[in-house]
C-alpha positions as CSV (number, residue, x, y, z in Angstrom):
1,M,24.8,-38.7,110.0
2,A,20.9,-37.8,109.8
3,Y,18.9,-36.4,107.0
4,L,15.7,-35.2,106.8
5,R,13.8,-33.4,104.0
6,S,11.8,-30.3,104.7
7,V,7.8,-30.5,104.2
8,D,7.3,-26.8,103.6
9,M,10.8,-25.7,102.4
10,P,12.0,-26.7,98.7
11,F,15.2,-27.4,99.7
12,L,17.2,-29.7,101.7
13,F,18.3,-29.4,105.5
14,Q,21.1,-32.3,106.9
15,L,22.3,-31.9,110.5
16,Q,26.5,-32.2,111.2
17,F,27.1,-34.9,113.8
18,T,30.0,-36.0,115.1
19,S,31.4,-38.1,117.7
20,T,31.6,-35.3,119.8
21,T,28.3,-33.5,119.0
22,F,26.9,-37.2,119.7
23,L,28.5,-37.0,123.4
24,S,27.3,-33.5,124.3
25,L,23.7,-34.1,123.3
26,L,24.0,-37.1,125.1
27,F,25.2,-35.0,128.3
28,C,22.4,-32.4,127.6
29,I,19.8,-35.2,128.2
30,L,21.2,-36.6,131.3
31,L,21.6,-32.5,132.1
32,G,17.4,-32.0,131.4
33,I,16.7,-35.1,133.4
34,G,18.7,-34.1,136.2
35,Y,17.2,-31.2,136.7
36,A,14.1,-32.0,136.1
37,I,14.3,-35.0,139.2
38,L,15.6,-31.8,141.4
39,L,12.8,-30.1,140.8
40,Y,10.0,-32.5,140.8
41,K,10.8,-35.5,143.3
42,P,9.7,-34.0,146.0
43,R,6.5,-32.2,144.3
44,Q,3.2,-34.3,145.8
45,L,1.5,-34.8,142.8
46,N,-0.5,-37.0,140.8
47,S,1.4,-39.8,138.6
48,S,0.1,-38.6,134.9
49,L,1.0,-34.7,135.6
50,N,4.0,-35.3,137.3
51,K,5.2,-37.3,134.2
52,S,4.1,-34.5,132.1
53,L,5.3,-31.9,133.7
54,F,8.6,-33.6,134.0
55,A,8.8,-34.2,130.5
56,L,8.9,-30.9,129.9
57,R,11.0,-29.6,131.4
58,S,14.1,-32.5,130.9
59,L,12.9,-31.3,127.0
60,A,13.7,-27.5,127.2
61,V,17.1,-27.6,129.8
62,A,18.0,-30.8,127.1
63,S,17.0,-28.4,124.1
64,I,18.6,-25.0,125.6
65,A,22.1,-26.9,126.9
66,F,22.0,-28.6,123.7
67,L,22.3,-25.2,121.6
68,L,25.1,-24.1,123.5
69,V,26.9,-26.9,121.7
70,A,26.3,-25.2,118.7
71,P,25.8,-27.3,115.8
72,M,25.8,-26.7,112.0
73,I,22.9,-27.5,109.9
74,K,23.7,-27.8,106.1
75,F,20.9,-26.5,103.8
76,S,20.9,-27.5,100.1
77,A,18.5,-26.2,97.5
78,N,18.4,-27.1,93.6
79,T,17.8,-24.6,91.5
80,T,17.9,-24.6,87.2
81,E,18.1,-21.7,85.2
82,K,16.8,-21.4,81.3
83,P,19.1,-20.9,78.8
84,L,19.4,-17.1,78.4
85,I,18.7,-15.6,74.4
86,I,19.8,-12.6,73.7
87,L,18.1,-11.3,70.3
88,A,19.2,-7.7,69.5
89,Q,18.3,-6.0,66.3
90,D,20.1,-2.9,65.0
91,N,18.0,-0.2,64.8
92,S,19.8,2.5,62.8
93,A,18.8,4.5,59.7
94,S,20.7,2.6,57.4
95,I,18.8,-0.8,57.7
96,S,15.7,0.9,55.9
97,L,18.3,2.8,53.4
98,S,20.6,-0.2,52.3
99,K,17.7,-2.6,52.4
100,P,17.1,-4.5,48.9
101,L,14.5,-3.9,46.9
102,N,11.9,-7.2,47.8
103,F,12.7,-6.5,51.6
104,D,9.6,-5.4,53.4
105,T,10.8,-4.0,56.9
106,A,7.0,-4.3,58.6
107,D,7.5,-7.8,57.4
108,Y,10.5,-8.1,58.6
109,T,9.9,-7.0,62.1
110,K,6.7,-9.2,62.2
111,D,9.3,-12.0,61.8
112,L,11.3,-11.3,64.4
113,K,8.6,-10.8,67.0
114,D,7.0,-14.1,66.1
115,L,11.0,-15.3,66.3
116,E,11.0,-13.7,70.0
117,K,7.7,-15.7,71.1
118,E,9.1,-19.0,69.7
119,L,12.3,-18.7,71.6
120,S,9.9,-17.8,74.5
121,K,8.6,-21.1,74.7
122,N,12.0,-23.0,75.9
123,H,14.3,-20.4,77.0
124,E,14.2,-17.3,79.1
125,V,15.2,-14.2,75.9
126,K,16.3,-11.2,76.6
127,S,15.5,-8.3,73.7
128,L,17.8,-5.5,72.6
129,T,17.7,-2.9,70.1
130,F,20.7,-0.7,69.2
131,G,22.2,2.3,67.4
132,T,23.5,5.1,69.1
133,T,22.6,3.1,72.5
134,V,21.8,-0.2,73.5
135,K,18.0,-0.6,74.3
136,T,16.1,-2.4,76.1
137,G,12.9,-4.3,73.9
138,L,12.2,-4.2,70.6
139,N,10.9,-1.0,69.8
140,L,12.0,-0.5,66.1
141,N,11.7,2.6,63.6
142,Y,15.4,2.2,61.9
143,K,16.0,5.7,62.9
144,E,18.8,5.5,65.7
145,S,21.7,8.3,63.6
146,L,24.4,6.3,64.8
147,T,25.6,2.2,64.6
148,D,27.9,0.9,67.8
149,I,27.7,-3.0,67.4
150,N,30.8,-2.9,69.9
151,S,28.7,-1.5,72.8
152,L,26.1,-4.1,72.2
153,F,28.5,-7.0,73.3
154,K,29.7,-4.4,75.7
155,H,26.5,-4.5,76.7
156,I,26.2,-8.0,77.2
157,N,29.6,-9.2,79.0
158,E,28.4,-6.4,81.5
159,Q,24.9,-7.1,82.5
160,Y,24.6,-10.7,81.8
161,P,28.1,-11.9,83.8
162,N,28.0,-15.6,84.9
163,R,24.8,-16.6,83.0
164,N,23.7,-19.2,81.1
165,I,23.9,-17.3,77.5
166,G,22.2,-19.8,75.2
167,A,23.3,-17.6,72.1
168,V,23.0,-14.5,70.9
169,I,21.2,-12.8,67.6
170,L,22.6,-10.6,66.3
171,S,20.7,-8.8,63.5
172,S,22.1,-5.7,61.6
173,D,24.0,-4.9,58.5
174,G,27.2,-5.0,59.2
175,I,27.3,-1.3,58.7
176,Y,29.6,0.8,62.3
177,N,30.5,4.3,62.7
178,Q,31.0,4.8,66.4
179,G,33.0,2.9,68.7
180,G,35.5,0.2,68.0
181,N,35.8,-3.4,65.9
182,P,33.2,-5.6,67.4
183,E,35.3,-8.6,67.3
184,Y,37.4,-7.8,69.6
185,E,34.8,-7.6,72.6
186,A,32.8,-10.4,70.9
187,Q,35.5,-12.6,71.9
188,N,34.9,-12.3,75.6
189,L,31.6,-14.3,74.9
190,K,31.1,-17.9,75.8
191,S,28.2,-18.7,73.7
192,P,27.7,-19.0,69.6
193,V,26.6,-16.0,67.8
194,Y,23.9,-16.3,65.5
195,T,24.0,-13.2,62.9
196,I,20.7,-12.2,60.5
197,A,22.3,-10.4,57.4
198,L,20.5,-7.1,56.5
199,G,21.1,-4.8,53.9
200,D,22.5,-5.2,50.5
201,T,26.1,-5.7,49.6
202,I,25.8,-4.1,45.9
203,A,26.4,-0.8,45.6
204,K,23.5,1.6,44.7
205,K,23.7,4.6,42.4
206,D,24.2,7.0,45.2
207,L,26.3,10.7,45.7
208,L,27.4,11.9,49.1
209,I,28.7,14.0,51.7
210,A,31.4,11.9,52.7
211,N,33.0,14.1,55.2
212,V,33.6,18.0,55.7
213,N,36.9,18.5,57.5
214,Y,36.6,22.0,59.4
215,N,37.9,24.0,62.5
216,N,35.0,24.7,65.0
217,I,36.3,28.6,65.4
218,A,37.6,31.2,63.4
219,Y,38.6,35.2,63.5
220,L,36.6,37.6,62.2
221,G,37.8,39.4,59.7
222,N,40.4,36.3,58.6
223,D,39.7,33.9,55.9
224,F,39.5,29.9,56.7
225,Q,39.9,26.7,54.7
226,V,37.2,23.7,54.6
227,E,37.8,19.9,53.2
228,I,35.0,18.8,51.6
229,S,35.3,15.1,50.8
230,I,32.9,13.7,47.7
231,E,31.8,10.2,47.0
232,A,30.2,8.7,43.9
233,F,28.5,5.3,43.6
234,Q,27.5,3.5,40.2
235,S,27.4,7.1,38.9
236,R,30.5,7.4,36.3
237,G,30.0,10.0,33.7
238,I,27.6,12.2,35.9
239,S,27.7,16.0,36.2
240,S,26.7,17.3,39.3
241,R,27.7,20.8,41.6
242,L,28.8,21.4,44.8
243,S,27.9,24.4,46.1
244,V,28.7,26.2,49.6
245,S,26.0,28.2,51.3
246,G,26.3,31.1,54.1
247,S,23.9,33.9,55.5
248,S,24.3,35.9,52.7
249,G,24.0,33.2,50.0
250,T,26.3,31.2,47.7
251,V,29.7,31.7,48.5
252,F,31.3,29.0,46.3
253,S,29.8,26.4,43.5
254,K,31.9,24.5,41.1
255,G,31.3,21.5,38.9
256,I,31.7,17.9,39.8
257,V,31.7,15.1,37.2
258,V,31.8,11.8,38.7
259,G,35.0,9.3,36.8
260,S,34.2,6.0,38.0
261,N,31.7,4.1,39.5
262,E,33.9,4.6,42.4
263,F,34.1,8.1,42.7
264,R,36.2,10.2,45.9
265,L,37.3,13.7,45.7
266,N,38.9,16.3,48.0
267,I,37.8,19.5,47.6
268,P,39.5,22.5,49.9
269,V,36.9,25.6,49.5
270,T,38.3,28.9,51.7
271,L,35.5,30.6,53.2
272,S,35.5,33.9,54.9
273,A,34.5,34.8,58.9
274,K,32.5,38.4,58.0
275,K,29.8,38.5,61.1
276,K,30.6,38.3,64.3
277,G,28.8,34.6,66.6
278,I,28.3,31.6,65.6
279,Q,28.0,31.0,61.5
280,R,25.7,27.8,59.6
281,F,27.0,26.6,56.3
282,T,25.6,24.2,54.6
283,V,27.5,21.9,51.9
284,N,25.0,20.7,49.2
285,L,26.1,18.7,46.0
286,S,23.0,18.4,43.5
287,P,21.1,15.4,43.2
288,V,20.6,13.3,39.9
289,S,18.2,11.1,38.9
290,G,18.0,7.5,40.3
291,E,20.0,7.9,43.8
292,L,19.2,6.1,46.3
293,S,19.0,8.8,48.8
294,T,19.2,12.5,48.4
295,Q,19.6,13.0,52.6
296,N,23.2,12.7,52.0
297,N,23.3,15.1,49.4
298,T,23.4,17.9,52.3
299,Q,25.7,18.9,55.1
300,T,25.1,21.6,57.4
301,F,28.4,22.5,59.5
302,F,28.6,25.7,62.1
303,V,31.4,27.7,62.9
304,E,32.0,30.2,65.7
305,V,33.2,33.5,64.6
306,I,34.5,35.6,67.2
307,D,36.8,39.3,67.2
308,G,39.7,37.9,68.8
309,K,42.1,40.0,67.1
310,N,43.8,42.1,69.6
311,K,45.9,45.1,68.2
312,V,49.7,45.3,69.6
313,V,51.1,48.4,69.8
314,I,55.1,49.1,70.0
315,L,56.0,52.4,70.9
316,A,59.6,52.7,70.6
317,N,61.9,55.9,71.2
318,S,64.1,54.9,68.6
319,P,64.8,52.6,65.8
320,H,66.1,48.8,67.1
321,P,66.3,45.4,66.0
322,D,64.5,44.4,69.2
323,I,61.4,46.1,67.6
324,S,61.4,43.7,64.3
325,A,61.7,40.6,66.5
326,I,59.2,41.4,68.6
327,K,56.6,42.0,65.7
328,Q,57.8,38.8,63.8
329,S,56.8,36.6,66.7
330,I,53.8,38.0,67.1
331,E,52.6,38.0,63.7
332,L,52.7,34.1,63.1
333,N,49.4,34.8,65.0
334,K,46.7,36.1,63.0
335,N,44.6,37.0,66.1
336,Y,47.2,39.7,66.6
337,E,47.4,42.6,64.6
338,V,51.1,44.8,65.5
339,K,51.9,48.1,64.5
340,S,55.1,49.7,66.0
341,V,55.4,54.1,65.8
342,L,58.5,55.8,66.9
343,I,57.5,58.6,70.3
344,S,58.3,60.8,67.8
345,D,55.1,60.0,65.4
346,Y,53.0,58.7,68.3
347,K,49.2,59.6,67.3
348,S,46.8,59.1,70.1
349,S,44.6,57.0,68.0
350,D,47.4,54.5,68.1
351,I,46.6,53.8,72.0
352,T,42.5,54.2,71.4
353,D,42.5,50.9,69.2
354,A,45.3,49.3,71.2
355,G,44.7,46.3,73.5
356,L,48.4,46.0,74.4
357,I,51.2,49.2,74.9
358,I,54.7,47.7,74.2
359,L,56.7,50.7,75.5
360,H,60.3,50.0,73.8
361,Q,63.0,51.9,76.0
362,L,60.4,54.2,77.3
363,P,60.5,56.2,79.2
364,S,63.9,58.2,77.6
365,A,65.5,61.2,78.4
366,G,63.8,64.3,77.5
367,T,60.2,62.4,77.0
368,D,57.1,62.4,78.7
369,I,54.9,59.8,78.9
370,K,52.5,60.1,81.1
371,P,49.9,61.6,79.0
372,I,50.2,58.0,77.7
373,L,49.7,56.2,80.3
374,Q,46.9,58.3,81.1
375,Q,44.7,58.2,77.3
376,A,46.1,54.0,78.2
377,G,44.3,54.1,81.5
378,N,43.5,49.7,82.4
379,K,45.1,48.8,79.2
380,P,48.2,46.6,79.8
381,V,51.6,47.9,79.3
382,W,55.1,45.9,78.8
383,Y,57.7,47.9,79.8
384,I,61.0,47.1,77.9
385,L,64.1,48.7,79.4
386,G,67.8,49.3,77.8
387,A,70.5,51.7,77.2
388,Q,67.9,54.3,76.4
389,T,65.4,54.3,79.2
390,D,65.4,57.1,82.2
391,V,65.3,54.4,84.8
392,S,64.3,56.5,87.8
393,S,61.2,58.3,85.5
394,F,60.2,54.1,85.1
395,S,60.6,53.9,89.1
396,A,58.1,56.6,89.4
397,M,55.4,55.8,87.1
398,Q,54.8,52.4,87.7
399,S,53.7,50.2,91.3
400,L,55.9,47.4,90.0
401,L,59.5,47.7,90.4
402,T,62.4,50.0,91.3
403,I,66.2,50.3,89.7
404,N,68.6,52.3,91.4
405,S,70.6,52.5,88.6
406,A,74.1,54.2,88.1
407,S,73.8,55.0,84.9
408,A,75.3,51.7,83.7
409,S,74.6,48.4,81.9
410,E,75.5,44.8,82.2
411,E,75.2,41.3,80.5
412,V,72.9,39.0,82.1
413,I,71.5,35.2,81.3
414,A,68.1,34.6,81.8
415,K,67.1,32.2,84.7
416,V,64.3,30.3,85.3
417,N,62.3,30.8,88.4
418,D,60.3,27.3,89.0
419,D,57.6,29.8,91.0
420,F,56.0,31.1,88.3
421,Y,52.8,30.1,87.6
422,E,50.9,32.6,85.1
423,F,51.8,30.5,81.8
424,T,53.5,27.9,80.9
425,L,56.7,27.1,78.2
426,S,57.9,24.2,76.9
427,E,61.1,22.5,79.0
428,Q,62.4,22.7,75.1
429,T,62.2,26.2,75.4
430,L,63.3,27.3,78.9
431,N,66.1,25.0,78.2
432,N,66.9,27.0,75.2
433,L,66.1,30.8,77.0
434,Q,69.1,30.0,79.4
435,N,71.1,28.9,77.0
436,F,70.9,31.9,74.6
437,A,73.6,35.0,74.5
438,P,72.8,38.0,77.7
439,L,70.7,40.5,77.4
440,L,71.9,44.2,78.4
441,S,70.4,44.9,81.8
442,P,70.5,48.6,83.7
443,F,73.0,48.1,86.4
444,G,71.8,48.9,90.2
445,S,69.7,47.5,93.4
446,Y,66.5,46.1,92.5
447,A,63.3,46.2,94.0
448,V,60.0,44.6,93.9
449,K,57.5,47.2,95.1
450,S,54.1,45.0,95.1
451,P,53.0,41.3,94.5
452,A,54.3,40.4,91.0
453,S,55.0,36.9,88.9
454,I,58.5,36.2,87.8
455,L,59.3,34.3,85.2
456,F,62.8,34.9,85.0
457,N,66.0,36.0,87.1
458,Q,69.2,37.4,86.3
459,Q,72.2,35.3,86.2
460,I,75.1,37.4,85.8
461,G,78.5,35.0,84.8
462,K,78.2,32.3,86.9
463,L,76.3,33.7,89.5
464,A,72.2,33.4,89.8
465,T,70.5,37.1,91.2
466,T,67.3,37.3,92.8
467,R,67.0,40.5,90.2
468,P,64.2,40.2,88.0
469,L,64.6,40.0,84.1
470,L,61.2,39.5,83.3
471,L,57.9,39.7,85.5
472,F,54.2,40.5,85.4
473,S,51.6,41.8,88.1
474,K,48.5,43.5,88.0
475,D,48.0,47.0,89.4
476,A,44.9,48.2,89.8
477,D,43.5,45.8,87.3
478,K,45.8,46.5,85.1
479,K,48.4,44.4,83.6
480,V,51.8,45.7,83.5
481,G,55.0,43.6,82.5
482,V,58.3,44.5,83.0
483,L,61.5,42.7,80.6
484,T,64.9,44.3,82.1
485,G,67.1,44.1,79.4
486,E,67.2,44.7,75.6
487,G,68.7,42.0,73.0
488,L,65.8,39.9,72.1
489,W,67.1,40.1,68.7
490,R,69.6,37.9,69.5
491,W,68.2,35.6,71.5
492,R,65.8,35.1,67.8
493,L,69.1,34.6,65.8
494,E,70.8,32.3,68.2
495,D,67.5,29.9,68.2
496,F,67.6,29.9,64.7
497,K,71.2,29.0,64.6
498,E,70.5,26.3,67.2
499,T,67.5,24.9,66.0
500,G,66.7,26.1,62.5
501,T,63.8,27.2,63.7
502,H,62.6,30.4,66.2
503,K,60.3,28.4,68.1
504,A,61.9,29.5,71.4
505,V,61.7,33.1,70.9
506,D,58.0,33.1,69.4
507,E,56.7,30.8,72.3
508,L,57.9,32.9,74.9
509,L,56.8,35.9,73.5
510,T,53.6,34.4,72.0
511,K,52.4,33.8,75.1
512,V,53.6,37.0,77.1
513,I,51.1,38.8,74.6
514,Q,48.5,36.0,75.3
515,F,48.9,36.3,79.1
516,M,48.8,40.4,79.1
517,V,46.0,40.6,76.5
518,T,43.8,38.4,78.2
519,K,41.4,40.0,80.2
520,D,39.9,38.8,83.5
521,D,36.0,38.2,83.9
522,K,34.4,40.4,86.3
523,R,30.8,39.2,85.4
524,K,28.9,38.3,88.8
525,F,26.5,36.0,86.3
526,R,27.6,33.8,84.0
527,V,26.1,31.4,81.6
528,Y,27.9,29.4,79.2
529,P,26.9,25.4,77.2
530,A,29.5,22.8,77.4
531,K,30.8,23.2,73.5
532,N,29.5,25.4,71.2
533,T,28.0,22.8,68.8
534,F,26.6,19.8,70.1
535,D,26.0,16.4,68.1
536,E,21.9,16.0,67.5
537,S,22.5,12.7,69.6
538,E,24.3,14.2,72.4
539,N,22.7,16.0,75.7
540,V,22.8,19.9,75.4
541,I,24.5,20.4,79.0
542,L,25.1,24.5,80.1
543,N,26.6,25.8,83.2
544,A,26.1,28.9,85.7
545,E,28.1,30.8,88.2
546,L,26.9,33.3,89.9
547,Y,29.1,35.5,92.4
548,N,28.5,37.5,95.2
549,D,30.0,41.2,96.2
550,S,33.4,39.8,97.6
551,Y,33.1,37.3,94.4
552,E,32.9,34.4,96.2
553,L,30.7,31.6,94.3
554,I,27.4,30.9,95.7
555,N,24.1,29.3,94.4
556,S,21.4,30.2,96.8
557,P,18.7,31.7,94.8
558,D,16.9,29.8,91.4
559,V,18.4,30.3,88.1
560,A,16.1,30.2,85.0
561,I,16.7,30.2,81.5
562,T,14.8,29.6,78.3
563,L,16.2,27.9,74.8
564,K,14.6,29.5,71.9
565,Q,15.2,27.2,68.7
566,G,16.0,29.6,65.5
567,N,12.5,32.0,65.7
568,S,10.4,29.2,66.7
569,K,9.8,26.9,69.9
570,T,11.0,27.9,73.4
571,Y,12.3,25.3,75.8
572,P,12.0,26.6,79.5
573,Y,14.1,25.0,82.8
574,L,15.8,25.6,85.9
575,F,19.2,25.1,86.1
576,T,20.0,22.1,89.1
577,R,22.3,23.0,92.0
578,T,26.0,21.4,91.9
579,G,28.4,22.1,94.7
580,N,28.1,25.5,94.6
581,A,27.3,26.5,90.6
582,Y,24.7,25.5,88.2
583,I,24.3,23.1,86.0
584,L,21.6,22.6,83.3
585,N,20.9,19.0,81.1
586,A,18.6,20.1,78.5
587,G,19.1,16.5,77.1
588,I,18.7,15.8,73.2
589,L,17.5,18.6,71.6
590,P,16.5,18.9,67.8
591,S,19.6,20.1,65.6
592,G,19.3,23.9,64.7
593,E,20.8,27.4,66.3
594,Y,19.8,27.8,69.7
595,S,19.8,31.4,71.7
596,Y,19.1,31.0,75.3
597,S,18.3,33.5,78.0
598,A,19.4,33.2,81.8
599,S,18.1,35.0,84.7
600,T,18.3,35.2,88.1
601,Q,18.2,37.7,91.4
602,L,20.4,38.0,94.1
603,G,19.1,40.2,97.2
604,K,17.7,43.1,95.1
605,T,19.9,42.7,92.4
606,K,18.7,41.0,88.9
607,Y,21.2,39.6,86.5
608,S,21.3,38.1,83.4
609,A,23.0,36.3,80.6
610,S,22.5,35.2,77.1
611,G,24.5,33.2,74.4
612,Q,23.7,30.9,71.3
613,F,24.8,27.4,70.4
614,A,24.2,24.9,67.6
615,V,23.1,21.1,67.8
616,V,23.9,19.6,64.5
617,E,22.0,17.2,62.2
618,Q,23.5,13.7,62.5
619,Q,23.9,12.2,58.7
620,T,26.5,9.5,59.6
621,E,24.3,7.3,58.2
622,Y,23.6,7.9,55.4
623,R,27.4,8.2,54.9
624,Q,27.8,4.1,53.8
625,T,24.9,2.7,52.1
626,T,26.2,-0.8,51.7
627,A,25.8,-3.6,53.7
628,N,28.8,-5.3,55.8
629,H,28.2,-9.1,55.7
630,Q,31.7,-9.9,56.3
631,L,31.3,-8.6,59.5
632,L,28.2,-10.7,60.3
633,Y,29.7,-13.8,58.9
634,N,33.4,-12.5,61.2
635,L,31.2,-12.4,64.2
636,S,29.1,-15.8,63.9
637,A,32.6,-18.0,62.4
638,L,34.4,-16.3,65.9
639,N,32.1,-18.2,68.0
640,N,30.9,-21.0,66.6
641,G,27.2,-19.3,65.4
642,E,26.1,-19.2,61.5
643,L,24.5,-16.5,59.2
644,F,21.3,-16.6,58.2
645,Y,19.6,-14.0,56.0
646,P,15.7,-12.9,56.5
647,S,14.1,-15.2,54.8
648,D,15.6,-17.4,56.9
649,I,14.2,-16.5,60.0
650,K,12.0,-19.0,60.6
651,T,14.3,-21.9,61.1
652,L,16.9,-20.2,63.1
653,A,14.5,-20.9,66.0
654,D,14.8,-24.4,65.3
655,K,18.2,-24.5,65.0
656,I,18.5,-22.9,68.0
657,K,16.9,-26.3,70.1
658,R,18.6,-28.7,67.9
659,N,22.3,-27.2,69.3
660,E,23.3,-29.9,71.8
661,L,25.4,-27.0,74.0
662,I,22.1,-24.9,74.6
663,K,20.8,-26.9,77.5
664,T,19.2,-25.8,81.3
665,I,21.5,-25.8,83.9
666,S,20.9,-27.2,87.3
667,Y,22.8,-25.8,90.1
668,E,22.7,-26.9,93.8
669,D,23.1,-24.1,96.5
670,R,24.9,-25.3,99.9
671,R,24.9,-23.4,102.9
672,Y,26.0,-24.2,106.8
673,E,24.2,-22.3,109.6
674,D,24.1,-22.6,113.3
675,L,21.4,-24.2,114.7
676,I,20.5,-22.1,116.8
677,S,19.8,-19.3,113.9
678,L,16.7,-21.5,112.9
679,K,13.6,-19.1,114.6
680,I,11.8,-22.7,115.0
681,I,13.8,-23.9,117.8
682,F,12.9,-21.0,119.7
683,F,9.4,-21.1,119.4
684,L,9.9,-24.9,120.1
685,I,11.5,-24.3,123.7
686,L,8.9,-21.2,124.3
687,A,6.6,-23.9,123.8
688,L,7.5,-26.5,125.9
689,I,8.3,-23.4,128.3
690,S,4.8,-22.1,128.2
691,T,3.4,-25.7,128.5
692,E,4.8,-26.4,131.4
693,W,4.0,-23.2,133.2
694,F,0.6,-23.5,132.4
695,L,0.3,-26.7,133.8
696,R,1.6,-25.8,137.3
697,K,-0.6,-22.6,137.3
698,R,-3.9,-24.4,137.0
699,N,-3.0,-26.8,139.5
700,G,-2.3,-24.3,142.0
701,E,1.8,-25.0,142.0
702,V,3.1,-21.1,140.4
């Protein structure tokens, strides 16, 4: 083997010679000499020139021939990697809130940056700040609204794999309120973790709203309950007052007496949804003298109040137990108001206020319900047939189903149709319904007249038929449903007998009512937020959809939107196209209530849309003010590190320097390439051939 050290390259390379390679090289040299003899022996040139041309041609031919053997060349380079020190600082609001009385954040920040500078002399230092997210650099303000220590370790494991991480320095108060337990992710580190314990582990005098548990949606006119959790520390015997206020003023107030130095109390509060839209409520716990913080005494939450109560009218030919069974199932949902009326007592106002009309055994003989249907217009109608139904009149007044009946009835069992997709029922409910007592259905031949979705077919004994039992359709933008049988009251009784509940029947009737009253959105331009309430730390996302006259989704024109916070600041934006629709990422917005107004133009037609949403202020950092140094100790012990306090921060650099495990690592990079891949070989051969050509040209041989 021959070893060569590159003069200009900071690495070594080595030609890989074997016995075969040596013989090949000898053959190439002989080939070059032989070729040169054939070319220059008969030439009558002076002796020195002949020798020069002979040598040039021999070297050129031998070099080209040798490249065909493709010998390998080995490259070797040595690199060194300094140990990487990751300096991570908690930038959350709890750092400044939970600090001891003698702790100065400005002085500490200076000491931390001095530590960074000292470590940089002998190590590679990566500085990070973390709170809601992990960011590079030490840009500290201690105002982050959340703390996720687990995401810090996850970031280190993902961003610095296979690096020579000498140590991780974690400076925090140990309080985390987002993400999982950081001890689990820290186990994946192969380097020591040094922790700097900030904050005070001694609880201070403080009253706070720990949590408000509520539903985001309430229905207009309904009451809804809110559960408020109160905590108090080092405040035994102190009195305060809890109040809840809305747009109309204070709606709840209660005196609180703190009974211990670690006091916790859950208070249920019933509120009323009196106004449609997003309603703001503020929970306040009156402050007391000497509190650590009064920011955690107040919390704001938003509830969207929607006018979702639908009125359902059951028009019946005569009293029947089915009517009571239907009412009991529907009234379980407070969003529905049910009224049952006999056809003999019917008033036109019953139809005017209705969102759904259920016709029980109507039309009947001698009863004309055409005026009712004309008044109903496009309101959904659900027909329930029975022995009193005039089947021929029923077949004539709607375009869904025709029944040629012989004025007789028969018992039928529900058989599930697997091709039904309008809504879903649980597997248990479907199984139960198929095993319930038979319904009484008109006997005759059935014909579906228009496209329909069939949930149940009729089964007579053990014979499954294609005759529909429960089916639905849209008739000229009007939803129509038909149940071709009476006896739901039997199903309800049997359901209770078998399961002790009415769950199966309740689920069926609730889903049917919900499907019937749900209106299709026919707007050609729609703008809606991803959700009605955003946290202060998350991006506000809005979506927009535009349809042409064929109701095809398009996004050719621009869509502009203006967000307005209360009665003050406005934020203009343009939507971004995505697929066939639009999306807007408005970023992080200040907390408050926002309204939006969007507009676009398709051809000569202008469209607009408006709505509202809320951004909720994050107060999580103010709910726990006692430092958790035990977590920091565990992280250090788990990774062979050590816990330090801010007063010892200047000794940390020396501690890392004396750790023999934190060392510079040297790597040797080896690779093999074909000799022909070296560009210098090409230029060498080109030089030989060019020199030979120049000498021959100069002496008149070309």
